C-alpha positions in Angstrom: 45.8 22.7 -51.8 44.8 23.9 -48.3 47.2 26.9 -48.5 45.6 28.0 -51.9 42.2 28.0 -50.3 43.3 29.9 -47.2 45.1 32.6 -49.3 42.0 32.8 -51.6 39.8 33.3 -48.6 42.0 36.1 -47.2 42.1 37.8 -50.7 38.3 37.7 -50.8 38.1 39.1 -47.2 40.5 41.9 -48.1 38.5 42.7 -51.3 35.3 42.8 -49.2 36.9 45.3 -46.8 38.1 47.4 -49.7 34.6 47.5 -51.2 32.9 48.3 -47.9 35.5 51.1 -47.3 34.7 52.5 -50.7 31.0 52.3 -49.9 31.5 54.1 -46.6 33.5 56.8 -48.2 30.7 57.2 -50.9 28.3 57.4 -48.0 30.3 60.2 -46.4 30.0 62.2 -49.6 26.4 61.6 -50.2 25.0 61.4 -46.7 23.4 58.1 -47.0 24.8 54.5 -47.0 23.9 52.6 -50.0 26.1 49.5 -50.5 27.0 48.7 -54.1 25.4 45.6 -55.5 27.7 42.7 -56.7 26.4 43.0 -60.2 27.2 46.7 -60.4 30.7 46.2 -59.2 31.3 43.3 -61.6 29.7 45.5 -64.4 32.2 48.3 -63.5 35.2 46.0 -63.4 34.5 43.9 -66.5 31.3 44.2 -68.4 32.4 41.6 -71.1 32.8 38.8 -68.7 29.4 39.4 -67.0 27.7 39.4 -70.4 29.6 36.2 -71.3 28.5 34.5 -68.1 24.9 35.5 -68.8 24.9 34.2 -72.2 26.5 30.9 -71.3 24.2 30.2 -68.4 21.1 31.0 -70.4 22.1 29.2 -73.6 23.8 26.1 -72.3 22.5 25.5 -68.9 18.9 27.0 -68.3 17.4 30.6 -68.4 16.0 30.1 -64.8 19.4 29.5 -63.4 20.3 33.1 -64.4 17.1 34.7 -63.4 16.1 34.5 -60.5 19.2 32.4 -59.3 22.3 34.3 -60.3 20.5 37.7 -60.5 19.4 37.5 -56.9 23.1 37.0 -55.9 24.2 39.9 -58.1 21.7 42.2 -56.3 23.2 41.4 -52.9 25.7 43.9 -51.6 29.2 43.3 -53.1 31.0 43.1 -49.7 28.7 40.3 -48.6 29.2 38.4 -51.8 32.9 38.6 -51.3 33.1 38.3 -47.5 31.0 35.0 -47.1 32.9 32.8 -49.3 36.2 34.4 -48.1 35.4 33.7 -44.4 34.2 30.2 -45.3 37.5 29.4 -47.1 39.6 30.9 -44.5 38.0 28.8 -41.8 37.7 25.6 -43.7 41.2 25.7 -45.1 43.1 26.7 -41.9 45.7 24.2 -40.6 44.5 21.2 -38.8 46.0 22.0 -35.4 43.8 25.1 -35.3 40.7 23.1 -36.2 40.7 21.4 -32.7 40.6 24.7 -30.9 37.2 26.3 -30.4 36.4 29.4 -32.6 35.1 31.3 -29.5 36.0 30.9 -25.9 
């Protein structure tokens, strides 16, 4: 199970690097850096699943979980939303022998 978490962590980190790379390339064209919000990226990738999640959360859980809870996360830059859980998974799921070593010297 640990290897799955570690691989998922690295996939999320690579996705974050790809998103920030696309944002930097867009900034070179436009002249200003405007990172893409996570909600916009999700909307561009699969609008149906985003709408489904909103309907399920608002109908079966509670409307206040969606807004301001999930909406505030969707407004964060996409590379942050991908990188933070990716780094956490990569660190928490690393092999036990590496856990005894300090992260920084």
